[in-house]
BAFI-3210 file (N, C-alpha, C; in Angstrom, 3 decimals, decimal comma, padded with zeros to 6 digits):
// residues 267
n [1|2|3|4|5|6|7|8|9|10|11|12|13|14|15|16|17|18|19|20|21|22|23|24|25|26|27|28|29|30|31|32|33|34|35|36|37|38|39|40|41|42|43|44|45|46|47|48|49|50|51|52|53|54|55|56|57|58|59|60|61|62|63|64|65|66|67|68|69|70|71|72|73|74|75|76|77|78|79|80|81|82|83|84|85|86|87|88|89|90|91|92|93|94|95|96|97|98|99|100|101|102|103|104|105|106|107|108|109|110|111|112|113|114|115|116|117|118|119|120|121|122|123|124|125|126|127|128|129|130|131|132|133|134|135|136|137|138|139|140|141|142|143|144|145|146|147|148|149|150|151|152|153|154|155|156|157|158|159|160|161|162|163|164|165|166|167|168|169|170|171|172|173|174|175|176|177|178|179|180|181|182|183|184|185|186|187|188|189|190|191|192|193|194|195|196|197|198|199|200|201|202|203|204|205|206|207|208|209|210|211|212|213|214|215|216|217|218|219|220|221|222|223|224|225|226|227|228|229|230|231|232|233|234|235|236|237|238|239|240|241|242|243|244|245|246|247|248|249|250|251|252|253|254|255|256|257|258|259|260|261|262|263|264|265|266|267]
n.u [011,058|009,420|007,852|006,431|005,189|001,800|001,020|002,728|006,227|009,041|009,471|010,357|012,746|013,951|012,921|014,106|013,225|013,540|013,059|012,201|013,317|012,872|011,222|010,348|010,454|007,818|006,250|006,031|003,926|001,539|002,181|003,553|002,424|001,014|003,002|004,608|002,973|003,336|005,147|007,548|010,032|009,871|011,387|011,437|013,299|014,521|016,797|020,082|019,907|017,184|014,118|013,690|016,187|019,319|021,830|025,125|026,913|028,450|028,307|029,171|028,447|025,897|025,839|024,865|026,320|027,662|025,312|024,517|026,442|025,734|023,183|023,982|025,236|022,978|021,369|023,181|023,058|020,448|019,818|021,004|021,167|020,718|018,648|015,699|015,942|014,565|014,031|012,513|011,760|014,016|015,417|015,736|017,840|019,889|019,966|020,536|023,230|024,234|023,602|025,432|027,829|028,163|028,477|026,442|024,500|022,065|018,883|017,037|016,001|014,331|012,979|011,190|008,879|011,143|014,006|016,140|018,081|018,910|016,122|013,773|012,243|009,378|009,965|012,617|013,049|011,665|013,522|015,944|015,302|014,889|017,498|018,723|017,299|018,067|020,782|024,347|024,888|023,233|020,533|018,428|016,696|016,438|015,117|012,758|011,811|011,400|009,396|007,256|006,732|006,311|005,529|003,498|001,022|000,057|000,069|-002,094|-004,225|-004,744|-006,481|-005,751|-006,116|-005,765|-003,870|-002,215|-001,250|000,084|001,931|003,601|004,584|006,042|007,916|009,243|010,516|012,177|014,143|017,729|019,057|021,393|021,715|019,380|019,828|022,008|021,138|019,096|020,579|021,897|019,835|019,122|021,312|022,172|023,768|023,116|023,134|022,272|023,185|025,321|023,985|022,339|024,196|024,566|023,841|020,904|017,633|015,289|013,001|010,863|008,630|005,782|003,381|000,739|000,280|002,524|004,236|007,000|009,496|008,636|005,953|006,915|009,602|010,318|009,530|011,201|013,609|013,201|013,085|015,809|017,120|016,192|014,210|011,486|008,241|005,867|002,940|000,871|-002,485|-004,142|-002,463|000,006|002,972|003,550|002,816|002,913|001,526|-000,723|-001,950|-001,771|-002,444|-002,513|000,065|001,579|000,772|001,992|004,707|004,947|004,577|006,833|008,972|008,656|009,109|011,639|012,914|012,323|014,030|016,138|014,758|013,851|015,928]
n.v [-021,946|-023,970|-024,380|-026,665|-027,631|-028,857|-030,955|-032,727|-031,991|-030,044|-028,084|-025,509|-023,084|-022,403|-020,104|-017,766|-016,035|-013,160|-011,719|-008,523|-005,960|-006,816|-008,771|-011,977|-015,439|-016,188|-014,030|-014,436|-016,573|-016,364|-016,286|-018,545|-021,062|-020,327|-019,383|-021,687|-023,386|-022,807|-024,389|-024,456|-024,820|-023,026|-021,093|-019,553|-017,528|-017,033|-014,316|-014,409|-014,022|-013,440|-014,185|-017,646|-018,032|-018,497|-016,100|-014,859|-012,980|-011,071|-007,578|-007,013|-008,879|-008,286|-006,471|-005,051|-005,947|-008,257|-009,850|-010,063|-011,882|-014,165|-014,647|-015,246|-017,737|-019,256|-019,150|-020,623|-023,002|-023,875|-024,835|-026,551|-025,028|-021,646|-019,153|-017,446|-014,343|-012,590|-009,637|-008,118|-004,995|-004,075|-006,386|-005,993|-004,193|-005,758|-008,070|-006,861|-006,544|-009,127|-009,506|-007,596|-008,521|-010,630|-013,530|-015,376|-017,554|-016,349|-015,838|-013,815|-010,779|-009,226|-006,379|-005,724|-003,484|-001,893|000,277|002,748|003,595|004,529|004,423|007,172|009,893|009,005|006,208|006,003|007,475|005,736|003,601|004,688|005,219|002,811|001,672|003,520|002,834|000,143|000,403|000,421|-002,072|-004,282|-006,465|-009,198|-008,807|-006,007|-005,719|-007,003|-005,303|-002,976|-004,037|-004,469|-001,893|-000,205|-001,586|-003,432|-002,531|-001,045|-003,322|-004,851|-003,238|-003,027|-004,725|-007,280|-010,794|-013,089|-015,088|-014,113|-011,850|-013,003|-014,374|-012,237|-011,046|-013,069|-013,471|-010,946|-010,865|-013,194|-012,177|-011,590|-009,287|-007,818|-008,173|-006,882|-004,115|-003,483|-003,990|-002,083|000,242|000,094|000,215|002,918|004,176|003,273|003,389|004,951|002,651|002,337|002,898|001,169|-001,181|-000,989|-001,597|-004,201|-007,024|-008,399|-009,510|-007,542|-006,584|-004,164|-003,964|-002,824|-001,597|000,620|002,469|002,616|003,330|003,512|003,476|005,760|005,522|007,203|007,379|004,779|004,306|005,943|004,768|002,307|003,210|004,096|001,761|000,568|-001,337|-003,755|-002,681|-002,969|-001,907|-002,451|-002,337|-001,111|-001,972|-001,533|-001,418|-004,080|-005,899|-008,638|-009,749|-007,986|-008,069|-010,789|-012,715|-011,004|-010,134|-012,582|-013,498|-011,431|-011,884|-014,420|-014,163|-012,482|-014,118|-016,400|-015,322|-014,384|-016,761|-017,646|-017,370|-019,235|-021,467|-021,827|-021,660]
n.w [-009,694|-012,124|-015,275|-017,503|-020,876|-020,853|-022,563|-025,146|-026,281|-025,346|-027,730|-028,364|-027,287|-024,160|-021,333|-019,203|-016,081|-014,288|-011,182|-009,453|-007,299|-003,883|-004,867|-006,063|-007,394|-007,281|-008,232|-010,972|-011,135|-012,476|-015,171|-015,959|-016,702|-019,001|-020,768|-021,008|-022,566|-025,060|-025,806|-024,416|-021,948|-018,889|-016,625|-013,422|-011,022|-007,577|-006,897|-005,578|-002,128|-002,079|-000,787|-000,885|-001,667|-000,375|000,326|000,241|002,943|002,242|001,049|-001,488|-003,157|-004,087|-005,933|-009,125|-011,204|-009,858|-009,336|-011,984|-012,998|-011,715|-012,826|-015,279|-014,816|-014,167|-016,629|-018,225|-017,009|-017,379|-019,979|-022,963|-025,354|-026,464|-024,466|-023,815|-022,024|-019,218|-017,417|-014,748|-013,505|-011,026|-011,674|-014,358|-014,452|-013,325|-015,152|-017,481|-017,043|-017,495|-020,200|-021,298|-020,512|-022,334|-022,095|-021,657|-023,458|-025,487|-026,888|-026,793|-025,306|-022,694|-021,288|-018,599|-017,298|-016,446|-016,356|-017,761|-015,970|-012,619|-010,189|-009,561|-007,664|-005,668|-005,459|-005,321|-002,989|-001,119|-001,325|-000,371|002,213|003,238|003,170|005,018|007,279|007,678|008,186|008,918|009,571|008,591|009,872|010,577|012,724|012,493|010,141|010,575|012,187|010,699|008,989|010,800|011,852|009,638|007,308|007,631|008,422|006,116|004,204|005,295|005,137|002,513|001,533|000,517|000,117|002,914|002,688|000,709|001,927|004,115|002,683|001,552|003,901|004,949|002,950|002,654|005,299|004,931|003,311|002,580|004,842|004,342|001,635|000,717|001,531|-000,008|-002,625|-002,688|-002,566|-005,151|-006,830|-006,617|-007,592|-010,087|-013,266|-016,520|-019,077|-021,430|-024,182|-024,484|-024,376|-026,590|-028,638|-028,717|-030,571|-030,511|-030,385|-028,737|-026,372|-024,899|-022,239|-020,701|-018,192|-018,817|-016,705|-015,305|-012,322|-011,450|-013,021|-015,411|-018,082|-020,189|-019,958|-020,296|-022,846|-024,379|-023,720|-025,146|-027,808|-028,125|-027,789|-030,141|-029,913|-029,773|-028,557|-026,031|-024,624|-021,849|-021,382|-018,699|-016,663|-014,247|-012,570|-012,474|-014,832|-015,114|-013,033|-012,956|-015,535|-016,776|-018,752|-021,229|-020,928|-021,099|-023,616|-025,186|-024,769|-025,638|-028,381|-029,098|-028,245|-030,018|-032,447|-032,234|-032,363|-034,809|-037,136|-036,597|-036,519|-039,008|-040,588]
ca.u [009,836|009,583|006,842|006,561|003,972|001,068|000,996|003,801|007,350|009,677|010,009|010,925|013,836|013,319|012,794|014,332|012,449|014,301|012,234|012,763|013,764|011,942|010,395|010,694|010,017|006,297|005,864|005,685|003,348|000,435|002,625|004,385|002,048|000,654|004,151|005,101|001,950|003,707|006,062|008,929|010,368|009,989|012,025|011,516|014,001|015,013|018,150|020,797|019,417|015,719|013,174|014,071|017,527|020,233|022,886|026,260|026,845|029,429|027,590|029,622|027,680|024,541|025,872|024,211|027,253|027,841|024,199|024,520|027,196|024,943|022,201|024,836|025,497|021,671|021,174|024,040|022,652|019,063|019,636|022,413|021,278|020,249|017,343|015,019|016,015|013,558|014,232|011,531|012,135|015,471|015,871|016,191|019,114|020,785|019,974|021,349|024,645|024,339|023,595|026,506|029,022|028,323|028,817|025,571|023,782|020,879|018,067|016,255|016,159|013,094|012,996|009,717|008,717|012,500|014,405|017,661|019,069|018,360|014,743|013,663|010,934|009,007|010,659|013,992|012,849|011,492|014,689|016,839|014,669|015,250|019,104|019,044|016,878|019,017|022,076|025,556|025,053|021,680|020,340|017,165|015,899|016,102|014,285|011,469|011,118|010,785|007,999|005,987|006,475|006,042|005,001|002,455|-000,394|-000,447|-000,302|-003,153|-005,240|-004,739|-007,467|-005,181|-006,485|-005,143|-002,775|-001,230|-000,649|001,023|003,137|004,305|005,170|007,143|008,881|010,091|011,233|013,102|015,208|018,886|019,116|022,687|021,425|018,287|020,399|022,919|020,279|018,438|021,545|022,062|018,623|019,111|022,627|022,409|024,137|022,598|024,006|021,366|023,943|026,052|023,021|021,942|025,198|024,304|022,863|019,972|016,240|014,972|011,473|010,523|007,267|005,501|002,129|000,500|000,230|003,646|004,571|008,264|009,945|007,441|005,982|007,695|011,105|010,625|009,316|012,460|014,560|012,869|013,542|017,173|017,584|015,648|013,593|009,936|007,653|004,439|002,317|000,009|-003,345|-004,685|-001,370|000,900|004,438|003,687|001,895|002,803|000,532|-001,951|-002,495|-001,049|-002,747|-002,007|001,645|002,047|000,580|002,972|006,037|005,145|004,737|008,157|009,930|008,506|009,722|013,188|013,322|011,915|015,237|016,809|013,931|013,661|017,239]
ca.v [-022,513|-024,270|-025,004|-027,382|-027,822|-029,830|-031,790|-032,389|-031,736|-028,717|-027,747|-024,254|-022,601|-022,124|-018,779|-017,549|-014,834|-012,763|-010,859|-007,369|-005,713|-007,381|-009,621|-013,483|-016,121|-016,306|-012,933|-014,974|-017,698|-016,293|-016,413|-019,696|-022,214|-019,921|-019,359|-022,990|-024,031|-022,440|-025,495|-024,297|-024,765|-021,703|-020,976|-018,300|-017,866|-015,932|-014,006|-014,468|-013,348|-013,163|-015,131|-018,877|-018,275|-017,965|-015,310|-014,496|-011,964|-009,907|-006,772|-006,986|-009,975|-007,926|-005,364|-005,468|-006,659|-009,633|-010,706|-010,406|-013,037|-015,346|-014,902|-016,037|-019,127|-019,863|-019,352|-021,647|-024,325|-024,074|-025,492|-026,807|-024,029|-020,398|-019,103|-016,005|-013,867|-011,516|-009,109|-007,318|-003,872|-004,081|-007,530|-005,546|-003,619|-007,005|-008,932|-006,036|-006,851|-010,475|-009,311|-006,847|-009,279|-011,355|-014,913|-016,185|-017,894|-015,793|-015,619|-012,631|-010,073|-008,564|-005,505|-005,690|-002,526|-001,490|001,518|002,983|004,011|004,525|005,139|008,518|010,179|008,266|004,940|006,284|007,739|004,368|002,664|005,237|005,245|001,445|001,630|004,172|002,167|-000,982|001,006|-000,231|-003,637|-004,833|-007,670|-009,924|-008,163|-004,688|-005,979|-007,265|-003,908|-002,239|-004,516|-004,199|-000,568|000,540|-002,054|-004,343|-001,947|-000,875|-004,579|-005,461|-002,345|-003,092|-005,610|-008,393|-012,033|-013,365|-015,938|-013,263|-010,876|-013,746|-014,583|-011,028|-010,824|-013,996|-013,100|-009,811|-011,179|-014,185|-011,664|-011,278|-007,827|-007,288|-008,106|-005,838|-002,937|-003,333|-003,807|-000,736|001,196|-000,138|000,613|004,390|004,667|002,654|004,334|004,660|001,913|002,126|003,007|-000,052|-002,288|-000,874|-001,981|-005,717|-007,547|-009,353|-009,149|-006,840|-006,225|-003,368|-004,269|-002,136|-001,264|002,123|003,162|002,181|004,316|003,369|004,168|006,324|005,082|008,010|006,967|003,363|004,465|006,518|003,813|001,459|003,807|004,063|000,448|000,072|-002,576|-003,771|-002,090|-003,431|-001,245|-003,331|-001,565|-001,208|-002,520|-000,564|-001,779|-005,537|-006,489|-010,098|-009,938|-007,274|-008,698|-011,925|-013,270|-010,092|-010,214|-013,894|-013,498|-010,528|-012,542|-015,631|-013,743|-012,114|-015,369|-017,180|-014,440|-014,399|-018,084|-018,019|-017,667|-020,390|-022,735|-022,123|-021,464]
ca.w [-010,228|-013,427|-016,014|-018,694|-021,535|-020,312|-023,447|-026,006|-025,692|-025,416|-028,968|-028,445|-026,519|-022,680|-020,960|-017,596|-015,599|-013,118|-010,504|-009,118|-005,797|-002,927|-005,425|-005,966|-008,396|-007,376|-009,008|-012,204|-011,227|-013,380|-016,389|-016,181|-017,509|-020,291|-021,430|-021,312|-023,390|-026,392|-026,166|-023,855|-020,469|-018,326|-015,270|-012,702|-010,053|-006,865|-007,091|-004,365|-001,011|-002,200|-000,330|-000,554|-002,077|000,416|-000,198|001,113|003,720|001,609|000,112|-002,913|-003,873|-004,558|-006,924|-010,216|-011,820|-009,284|-009,588|-013,384|-013,120|-011,174|-013,783|-016,276|-014,493|-014,176|-017,989|-018,757|-016,504|-017,778|-021,392|-023,722|-026,200|-025,966|-023,806|-023,697|-020,780|-019,102|-016,152|-014,128|-012,598|-010,573|-012,337|-015,686|-014,269|-013,159|-016,426|-018,410|-016,904|-017,917|-021,578|-021,764|-020,473|-023,452|-021,990|-021,643|-024,608|-025,458|-028,057|-026,722|-024,082|-022,450|-020,046|-018,081|-016,230|-016,019|-016,936|-018,220|-014,896|-011,268|-010,036|-009,039|-007,089|-004,436|-005,485|-004,669|-001,506|-000,337|-001,286|000,409|003,549|003,644|003,359|006,282|008,423|007,885|008,784|008,425|009,931|008,603|010,564|010,457|013,617|011,996|008,960|011,115|012,980|009,629|008,412|011,687|011,931|008,452|006,148|007,937|008,400|004,712|003,562|005,778|004,783|001,204|001,096|-000,024|000,703|004,127|002,335|-000,027|003,061|004,875|001,760|001,412|005,115|005,181|001,948|003,081|006,467|004,635|002,458|003,372|005,161|003,634|000,231|000,631|001,692|-001,153|-003,937|-002,654|-003,088|-006,523|-007,425|-006,506|-008,120|-011,328|-014,367|-017,800|-019,915|-022,664|-025,383|-024,670|-024,587|-028,071|-029,485|-028,659|-031,519|-029,928|-030,312|-027,492|-026,011|-023,717|-022,048|-019,369|-018,054|-019,135|-015,492|-014,431|-011,394|-010,820|-014,194|-016,169|-019,380|-021,077|-019,848|-020,936|-024,318|-024,888|-023,608|-026,296|-029,136|-027,941|-028,151|-031,244|-029,536|-029,815|-027,304|-025,840|-023,478|-021,380|-020,880|-017,438|-015,806|-013,657|-012,430|-012,478|-015,857|-015,007|-012,047|-013,200|-016,818|-017,057|-020,208|-022,142|-021,099|-021,714|-025,148|-025,982|-024,675|-026,509|-029,749|-029,066|-028,175|-031,046|-033,520|-032,081|-032,576|-036,268|-038,192|-036,277|-036,757|-040,419|-041,368]
c.u [009,957|008,106|006,979|005,229|003,156|000,806|002,045|005,140|007,838|010,139|010,664|012,063|013,320|013,581|013,136|013,920|013,138|013,468|012,987|013,120|012,626|010,976|010,800|010,046|008,403|005,659|005,398|004,628|002,206|000,924|003,052|003,649|001,484|001,896|004,754|004,116|002,424|004,881|007,513|009,024|010,480|010,521|012,103|012,308|013,962|016,355|018,801|020,129|017,805|015,003|013,730|015,516|018,421|021,376|024,069|026,149|027,709|028,405|027,956|028,966|026,390|024,647|025,138|025,046|027,529|026,568|024,061|025,181|026,571|023,764|022,770|024,896|024,063|021,309|021,757|023,590|021,281|018,919|020,997|022,408|020,859|018,954|016,978|015,158|015,207|013,980|013,148|012,037|013,622|016,180|016,208|017,570|020,230|021,011|020,751|022,838|025,118|024,486|024,951|027,731|029,158|028,665|027,827|024,769|022,378|020,190|017,388|016,540|014,851|013,304|011,557|009,662|010,019|012,841|015,774|018,637|018,340|016,910|014,804|012,470|010,623|009,599|011,927|014,019|012,747|012,610|015,792|016,599|014,993|016,621|019,330|018,399|017,541|020,429|023,283|025,821|023,768|021,636|018,700|016,186|015,472|015,058|012,865|010,926|010,741|009,585|006,940|005,677|005,969|005,314|003,648|001,011|-000,886|-000,801|-001,463|-004,324|-005,542|-005,851|-006,990|-005,881|-005,400|-003,676|-001,688|-000,576|000,445|002,255|004,095|005,062|006,388|008,252|009,807|011,048|012,387|014,333|016,548|018,945|020,207|022,279|020,429|018,830|021,258|022,237|019,445|019,329|021,889|020,969|018,459|020,337|022,943|022,687|023,171|023,310|023,250|022,209|024,741|025,220|022,528|022,931|025,295|023,427|022,069|018,573|015,914|013,522|011,396|009,017|006,835|004,119|002,013|000,509|001,451|004,134|006,102|009,281|008,682|007,330|006,795|009,270|011,169|010,419|010,469|013,598|014,426|013,432|015,057|017,821|017,065|014,970|012,078|009,552|006,160|003,970|001,130|-001,166|-003,944|-003,731|-000,581|002,517|004,593|002,552|001,824|001,743|-000,882|-002,736|-001,863|-001,167|-002,244|-000,475|002,134|001,914|001,748|004,399|006,125|005,272|006,165|009,159|009,853|009,161|011,090|013,762|013,235|013,050|015,897|016,149|013,800|014,816|018,042]
c.v [-022,844|-024,782|-025,447|-027,534|-029,021|-031,032|-031,617|-032,028|-030,302|-028,413|-026,557|-024,168|-022,129|-020,566|-018,644|-016,079|-014,588|-011,592|-009,665|-007,206|-006,049|-008,487|-011,113|-014,163|-016,287|-015,175|-013,326|-016,052|-017,620|-016,412|-017,766|-020,737|-021,716|-019,863|-020,676|-023,811|-023,667|-023,381|-025,160|-024,358|-023,364|-021,741|-019,850|-018,465|-016,710|-015,663|-014,281|-013,590|-012,841|-014,303|-016,456|-019,055|-017,545|-017,324|-015,162|-013,278|-010,741|-009,048|-006,675|-007,969|-009,480|-006,616|-005,813|-006,242|-008,071|-010,370|-010,844|-011,669|-014,323|-015,712|-015,610|-017,477|-019,859|-019,997|-020,422|-023,072|-024,741|-025,117|-025,469|-025,531|-022,613|-020,282|-017,648|-015,482|-012,727|-010,980|-008,065|-006,190|-004,050|-005,205|-007,162|-004,861|-004,722|-007,735|-008,137|-006,263|-008,127|-010,285|-008,568|-007,571|-010,242|-012,832|-015,812|-016,427|-017,535|-015,772|-014,409|-012,008|-009,286|-007,585|-005,372|-004,622|-002,061|-000,271|001,473|003,045|003,905|005,034|006,407|008,737|009,353|007,096|005,014|006,577|006,596|003,717|003,203|005,190|003,737|001,116|002,384|003,370|000,953|-000,627|000,309|-001,512|-004,179|-006,117|-007,963|-009,109|-006,693|-004,768|-006,181|-006,069|-003,012|-002,691|-004,181|-002,847|000,315|-000,010|-002,929|-003,751|-001,642|-002,137|-005,073|-004,445|-002,507|-003,810|-006,797|-009,645|-012,372|-014,148|-015,113|-012,266|-011,769|-014,150|-013,328|-010,717|-011,683|-013,802|-011,928|-010,149|-012,318|-013,447|-011,389|-009,644|-007,171|-007,180|-007,000|-004,463|-002,645|-003,165|-002,566|000,348|001,317|000,392|002,187|005,067|004,182|003,673|004,028|003,890|001,483|001,969|001,713|-001,205|-002,229|-001,456|-003,536|-006,067|-008,753|-008,808|-008,677|-006,415|-005,338|-003,434|-003,580|-001,742|000,358|002,995|002,960|003,579|004,390|004,162|004,688|005,574|005,928|007,704|005,688|003,543|004,989|005,456|002,664|001,935|003,850|002,859|-000,208|-001,394|-002,501|-003,135|-002,546|-002,670|-002,073|-002,402|-002,013|-001,676|-001,323|-001,208|-003,240|-006,160|-008,052|-010,571|-009,246|-007,710|-009,812|-012,448|-012,407|-010,093|-011,537|-013,849|-012,597|-011,277|-013,695|-015,347|-013,233|-013,113|-016,053|-016,480|-014,451|-015,667|-018,448|-018,254|-018,826|-021,584|-022,976|-022,070|-022,728]
c.w [-011,761|-013,868|-017,190|-019,385|-020,909|-021,149|-024,556|-025,245|-025,717|-026,613|-029,222|-027,302|-025,129|-022,528|-019,474|-017,335|-014,280|-012,327|-010,134|-007,654|-004,925|-003,630|-005,311|-007,222|-008,560|-008,012|-010,405|-012,291|-012,291|-014,920|-016,889|-017,118|-018,971|-021,283|-021,957|-022,323|-024,745|-026,770|-025,707|-022,404|-020,017|-016,890|-014,589|-011,461|-008,849|-006,931|-005,675|-003,163|-001,065|-001,655|000,007|-001,087|-001,216|-000,317|000,710|001,953|003,182|000,660|-001,263|-003,829|-004,495|-005,410|-008,167|-011,109|-011,341|-009,540|-011,051|-013,864|-012,692|-012,259|-014,934|-016,144|-014,590|-015,675|-018,586|-018,323|-016,993|-019,111|-022,010|-024,786|-025,640|-025,471|-024,158|-022,246|-020,499|-017,579|-015,842|-013,288|-012,260|-011,334|-013,803|-015,534|-014,168|-014,372|-017,560|-018,343|-017,462|-019,510|-022,012|-021,568|-021,581|-023,304|-021,958|-023,015|-024,673|-026,829|-028,090|-025,451|-023,853|-021,220|-019,610|-016,979|-015,638|-016,698|-017,271|-017,097|-013,687|-011,159|-009,364|-008,380|-005,904|-004,366|-004,749|-003,278|-000,736|-000,148|-000,284|001,917|004,182|003,919|004,694|007,420|008,757|008,418|008,229|008,647|009,848|009,289|010,245|011,406|013,168|010,869|009,534|011,833|011,785|008,925|009,366|011,972|010,848|007,277|006,251|007,862|006,914|003,880|003,965|005,325|003,361|000,660|000,365|000,744|001,839|003,714|001,580|000,938|003,708|004,044|001,730|002,594|005,150|004,153|002,196|004,280|005,855|003,805|003,190|003,462|004,473|002,174|-000,311|000,503|000,399|-002,487|-003,892|-003,072|-004,656|-007,314|-007,503|-007,228|-009,520|-012,453|-015,491|-018,809|-021,314|-024,045|-025,627|-024,928|-025,997|-028,944|-029,555|-029,776|-031,080|-029,952|-028,889|-027,421|-024,811|-023,436|-020,730|-019,370|-018,346|-018,008|-014,587|-013,577|-010,692|-011,921|-015,097|-017,462|-020,409|-021,115|-020,520|-022,363|-024,914|-024,887|-024,868|-027,538|-029,183|-028,288|-029,334|-031,044|-029,667|-028,510|-027,352|-024,566|-023,137|-020,771|-019,442|-016,324|-015,296|-013,649|-012,590|-013,457|-015,557|-014,084|-012,284|-014,581|-017,390|-018,367|-021,286|-022,278|-021,651|-023,258|-025,851|-025,886|-025,560|-027,942|-030,073|-029,208|-029,495|-032,257|-033,472|-032,507|-034,122|-037,337|-037,926|-036,561|-038,110|-041,195|-041,103]
res [m|e|a|l|p|a|a|g|g|c|e|r|q|p|a|v|l|v|p|g|f|t|g|s|k|e|d|f|i|a|l|l|q|t|l|a|q|a|g|r|r|v|v|a|i|d|m|p|g|q|y|e|s|r|g|p|e|d|p|a|a|y|t|c|a|a|l|g|q|t|i|d|a|v|v|t|s|v|a|d|g|p|v|h|l|l|g|h|s|f|g|g|l|v|t|r|e|t|v|l|a|g|n|a|p|l|l|s|y|t|l|m|s|s|g|p|s|a|v|e|g|s|s|a|l|d|a|q|q|l|v|t|a|l|g|e|a|p|t|s|e|l|l|a|q|i|w|w|r|h|m|d|a|p|a|r|e|s|g|l|p|e|d|v|y|t|f|l|r|e|r|m|l|a|n|s|p|v|g|l|a|r|m|a|a|e|l|t|s|a|a|d|r|t|a|e|l|a|a|v|e|l|p|m|l|v|l|y|g|e|n|d|n|v|w|s|p|q|v|q|d|t|m|a|k|r|l|r|a|e|r|v|v|v|p|g|a|a|h|s|p|n|v|e|a|p|e|t|t|a|s|a|l|t|k|f|f|n|a|a|e|a|p|k|r|t|g]
***
């Protein structure tokens, strides 16, 4: 998905937004136009195997390192110059690999509701149960069974509008079962590479909701300090400030993006 300024040209550098586990480009809909109004092109993607992006059947294609190489290619294709890169949740673990590889032309890096290493607690348990349910030979049929047996009722009972419920169901069932299983395994086993990331000379932002229940606010605060990164805590938001508080989130991102460009624009 792409957004451009409603009026005027793209005077600022573009941004690429990468979703999390079981997410998709649509997670950023509420941010896109507001971010674009600052004068930049904004692109949100599905990673390979997510929703409308077909992925290979090789599980090795869905490691953080392999997906990070794909993001590298996306960043390079978006613009001739450097871009702002953002990874949400699992997308943060993936885009971290892109940054560490050092090949993509980047102006800044944002970790949104992401952590330094594997998830723990109930989030880890959910991911591990998904891996177990999909088994050694994940198929679309197995994924459909998981949805109807375990996910459909909670989704319906959450009070979501019918169109949102339908989208969530269709998105989950469109995922690559192989990719979903491999990404879940990566989510529960990722190593802490914060020290390596801190050595990269790049403006960084750690942004998260004050009620995040995947990586705790304390964990993300500590990561931000280790990275010597800017930190923004979004009031009233949980794990998806891009959905739960889009205007506050977009404002913080625009401020950070513009500041990261300032030396290049004036120098």
